[in-house]
Each structure stands twice: as structure tokens, then as C-alpha cells.
C-alpha positions as CSV (number, residue, x, y, z in Angstrom):
1,M,0.0,0.0,0.0
2,K,1.3,3.5,-0.9
3,N,2.4,5.6,2.0
4,T,0.1,8.6,2.3
5,E,1.6,10.1,5.4
6,P,2.6,13.8,4.9
7,K,6.3,14.5,4.4
8,K,7.7,16.4,7.4
9,V,9.4,19.6,6.4
10,L,12.0,21.5,8.4
11,I,11.9,25.1,7.3
12,N,15.2,26.9,7.7
13,G,14.9,30.7,7.9
14,A,11.3,30.5,8.9
15,N,11.2,34.1,10.2
16,G,12.0,35.5,6.7
17,K,9.4,36.4,4.1
18,M,9.8,33.2,2.2
19,G,9.9,31.1,5.4
20,R,6.6,32.6,6.6
21,A,5.0,32.0,3.2
22,L,6.1,28.4,3.3
23,V,4.6,27.8,6.7
24,R,1.3,29.4,5.7
25,L,1.0,27.5,2.3
26,I,1.7,24.2,3.9
27,S,-1.2,24.8,6.2
28,E,-3.4,26.1,3.5
29,Q,-2.7,23.4,0.9
30,P,-2.8,20.0,2.5
31,Q,-3.1,18.4,-1.0
32,L,0.7,19.0,-1.3
33,G,1.2,16.2,1.2
34,L,3.5,18.2,3.5
35,T,3.5,19.2,7.1
36,V,5.8,21.5,9.1
37,A,7.9,19.4,11.4
38,A,9.9,22.3,12.8
39,T,11.2,25.8,12.0
40,R,14.8,26.9,12.5
41,E,17.0,30.0,12.5
42,A,20.8,30.1,12.3
43,G,22.5,28.5,15.3
44,Q,19.5,26.6,16.6
45,E,19.6,22.9,17.3
46,I,16.9,20.6,16.0
47,K,15.8,17.4,17.6
48,T,12.5,16.9,15.7
49,D,12.4,14.2,13.0
50,F,11.9,15.5,9.4
51,D,12.0,14.3,5.8
52,I,13.4,17.4,4.0
53,V,15.0,20.7,4.8
54,I,13.8,23.7,2.8
55,D,16.1,26.7,3.2
56,F,15.7,30.3,2.4
57,S,18.0,32.1,4.8
58,T,21.6,33.4,4.6
59,P,24.7,31.8,3.2
60,Q,25.7,30.8,6.7
61,G,22.3,29.5,7.5
62,A,22.1,27.5,4.3
63,Q,25.4,25.7,5.1
64,E,24.3,24.9,8.6
65,A,21.0,23.5,7.2
66,F,22.9,21.4,4.6
67,L,25.1,19.8,7.3
68,L,21.9,19.1,9.4
69,A,20.3,17.4,6.4
70,K,23.4,15.3,5.8
71,K,23.6,14.4,9.4
72,H,20.1,13.0,9.3
73,H,20.4,11.6,5.8
74,K,17.4,13.7,4.6
75,A,16.8,15.7,1.4
76,F,17.9,19.4,1.2
77,L,16.5,22.2,-0.9
78,T,17.8,25.7,-0.9
79,G,17.0,28.9,-2.8
80,T,19.3,31.1,-0.8
81,T,21.5,33.2,-3.1
82,N,25.0,34.6,-2.9
83,L,26.4,31.3,-1.7
84,P,30.2,30.7,-1.5
85,A,31.6,28.9,-4.5
86,T,33.1,26.2,-2.2
87,F,29.6,25.5,-0.8
88,L,28.1,25.3,-4.3
89,F,30.8,22.8,-5.2
90,Q,30.2,20.8,-2.1
91,M,26.5,20.5,-2.9
92,Q,27.2,19.6,-6.6
93,Q,29.4,16.7,-5.4
94,E,26.9,15.3,-2.9
95,E,26.2,11.6,-3.3
96,K,24.4,10.5,-0.1
97,I,21.3,12.7,0.0
98,P,19.2,14.4,-2.7
99,V,20.2,18.1,-2.9
100,F,18.4,20.8,-4.9
101,F,19.7,24.4,-5.5
102,A,18.3,27.2,-7.7
103,P,18.8,31.0,-7.3
104,N,15.1,31.2,-8.3
105,V,12.8,28.2,-7.7
106,S,10.0,29.4,-10.0
107,L,9.4,27.2,-13.0
108,S,8.1,30.2,-14.9
109,V,11.4,32.1,-14.3
110,Y,13.3,29.0,-15.4
111,F,11.4,28.9,-18.8
112,F,11.7,32.7,-19.1
113,T,15.5,32.3,-18.7
114,E,15.5,29.5,-21.4
115,L,13.5,31.8,-23.7
116,A,16.0,34.6,-23.2
117,K,18.9,32.2,-23.9
118,Q,17.3,31.3,-27.2
119,A,16.6,34.9,-28.0
120,A,20.2,35.8,-27.3
121,K,21.3,33.3,-30.0
122,M,18.7,34.5,-32.4
123,Y,19.6,38.2,-32.0
124,N,23.3,37.7,-31.9
125,G,24.9,41.0,-32.8
126,Y,22.2,43.0,-31.1
127,E,23.1,45.2,-28.0
128,T,21.9,43.4,-24.8
129,H,20.7,45.1,-21.7
130,L,19.6,43.4,-18.5
131,H,17.7,45.2,-15.7
132,E,16.1,43.9,-12.5
133,I,13.9,45.4,-9.7
134,H,13.4,44.0,-6.2
135,H,12.1,45.2,-2.8
136,V,14.2,47.5,-0.7
137,H,15.0,44.7,1.8
138,K,16.9,42.7,-0.9
139,K,20.5,42.4,0.3
140,D,22.3,41.2,-2.8
141,A,22.5,43.3,-5.9
142,P,22.2,42.3,-8.6
143,S,20.1,39.4,-7.5
144,G,21.0,35.7,-7.9
145,T,18.3,35.4,-10.5
146,A,19.7,38.3,-12.5
147,K,23.2,36.8,-12.4
148,N,21.8,33.5,-13.6
149,L,19.9,35.3,-16.4
150,A,23.0,37.2,-17.3
151,S,25.0,34.0,-17.6
152,A,22.3,32.5,-19.8
153,V,22.5,35.3,-22.3
154,N,26.2,35.7,-22.1
155,F,26.0,39.2,-20.5
156,P,28.5,40.4,-17.9
157,A,26.9,40.3,-14.4
158,E,28.7,43.5,-13.4
159,K,26.8,45.4,-16.2
160,V,23.4,44.3,-14.9
161,T,21.4,47.4,-13.8
162,Y,19.1,47.2,-10.8
163,E,16.6,49.1,-8.7
164,R,15.3,48.6,-5.2
165,I,11.7,49.9,-5.0
166,G,9.2,49.5,-2.1
167,E,8.0,45.9,-1.8
168,T,8.5,44.9,-5.4
169,V,8.5,41.1,-5.5
170,G,10.8,40.8,-8.5
171,T,11.0,42.0,-12.1
172,H,13.6,40.9,-14.7
173,E,13.9,42.5,-18.1
174,V,16.2,41.5,-21.0
175,K,16.4,43.9,-23.9
176,F,17.9,43.3,-27.3
177,S,18.5,46.4,-29.4
178,S,19.6,47.2,-33.0
179,P,19.4,50.4,-35.1
180,W,16.2,49.0,-36.6
181,D,14.3,47.4,-33.8
182,E,14.1,46.5,-30.1
183,I,12.9,43.2,-28.4
184,T,12.1,43.2,-24.7
185,L,11.4,40.1,-22.6
186,T,10.0,40.6,-19.1
187,H,9.1,38.4,-16.2
188,Q,7.3,40.1,-13.4
189,A,6.4,38.3,-10.2
190,T,3.4,39.8,-8.5
191,N,3.2,37.7,-5.4
192,R,5.9,36.0,-3.3
193,D,3.7,32.9,-3.1
194,L,4.8,32.1,-6.6
195,F,8.2,31.1,-5.2
196,A,6.9,29.5,-2.0
197,K,4.4,27.3,-3.8
198,S,7.0,26.2,-6.4
199,A,9.5,25.4,-3.6
200,L,6.9,23.2,-2.0
201,E,6.1,21.4,-5.2
202,I,9.8,20.8,-5.9
203,A,10.1,19.5,-2.3
204,T,7.4,16.8,-2.9
205,W,9.4,15.7,-6.0
206,L,12.8,15.9,-4.3
207,V,11.9,13.5,-1.5
208,T,11.3,10.8,-4.2
209,C,14.6,11.3,-5.9
210,R,17.8,9.4,-5.5
211,A,20.8,10.9,-3.8
212,G,22.6,13.5,-5.9
213,F,22.5,17.1,-7.0
214,Y,19.5,18.6,-8.8
215,T,18.7,21.9,-10.5
216,M,15.6,23.6,-12.1
217,S,16.6,21.8,-15.3
218,D,16.0,18.4,-13.7
219,Y,12.7,19.5,-12.2
220,A,11.6,21.0,-15.5
221,K,12.2,17.8,-17.3
222,F,10.2,15.9,-14.7
223,K,7.3,18.4,-15.1
224,L,7.3,18.2,-18.8
225,K,7.3,14.4,-18.7
226,E,4.5,14.4,-16.1
227,N,2.4,16.8,-18.2
228,K,2.6,14.4,-21.2
229,K,0.9,11.6,-19.2
């Protein structure tokens, strides 16, 4: 008989905007098959049993949460940005637990990035400009999403322009210009729940995966295959 018990989630960085959204959505959407086992902030010890750690915190908090997941042999998902290169390499080499990392966990942002990548190839020779807008509380600039987008279209991250305005959730714009025309691609997130809901959906998939390192590309392939059924 298939196990229908909800998977127990440890939310790392639960006092942040994303952490609070995750806690609320797990409560509001029982169909996801998840329950909050515990919440954690940097430096806290956890004795509660869990199936997966979802982390949206700080680089230090993410590394602590990763070690906690490894210690308990549980899945680990992080969307924390500005992580040290050594930590990224450590996650990429993981072979004992399933690990997922993306600077932006939205599937729509992933496909937007793929679209921009193809556009950059099509409009080779055009002048490229990349601009992003986030809320005033955003600590890294440009954002991790903008850096990933810049890499996808072969644009120097240091040339990304950015603004911090009010409570803007996140807007990313890629513009290709020539003397004859201009093409603009834009993704605008209007509600932070976009990212929280996507993170939870990825978590339900990740707990079924074998040990190893996963990205949005892996999850997108899974979703496309699932949608064909």
C-alpha cells in the first residue's frame, strides 16, 4: 500500500518572508502532502524528525542546514542566493542525499530564462541590456536570478542594472536592441507565493529522488514528462 503520510518539512529561515510564506502555504494546501515538522534559524539545534529541509535564509544558515540534512540523511532544498563557491561545489558533489539548488525556484522564471537564452542566440549582434527590480530589503545586488539570467544570455553580471523599490517582489527584463528594432522580454512576479508554492512542489518531488545534485533543469524535465501523461 502506498504511504500517504505527509512528508515532514524542516523550514530553515522561517522568520523571513519566504519562510513565513512556506509555513502558511503548507497549512493552506494539505493536498501537497506536506506538514511543518519544525522551524529553524541560524545557530538553533533541532531534535525533531523530518524528511526534508527547505532553506531560504543566509549563506551561513544554508550551510548549517545542509550539514543538518546530511547528518540525518534527509533531502535538502535551498533557494538562498550569494552562496560561496566552495559550498556550491560541495552540494554539486553530494552523493548521499538528494540536494536541490536554484537561485530562483519558480518554474516560470526557469522557462523565461530559457526563452531569453534562445533569443540571445537568435539576436546575436544586437546590443543586450539586463535590468532587475526588487524590494528595498533585498541584500544582494544584482540578484541571484539576475546573475543566472546574465550568464544564460552571455552578458557580464557586473553590467546588470538594478533598482530597489518599495515591496516589489521581482521584475527581470532582457532587452535586445539594434538600429532598426528592439525586443524586450520581461518576467514580473506579483506575489511571493509564486516562489513559495513552487519550492513546496519541488520538495514533494525531491523527496522521491535518488541521492545527488538537482537543479531547475532536472525539475523542468520531470514536469514536462509528467504533463505528457
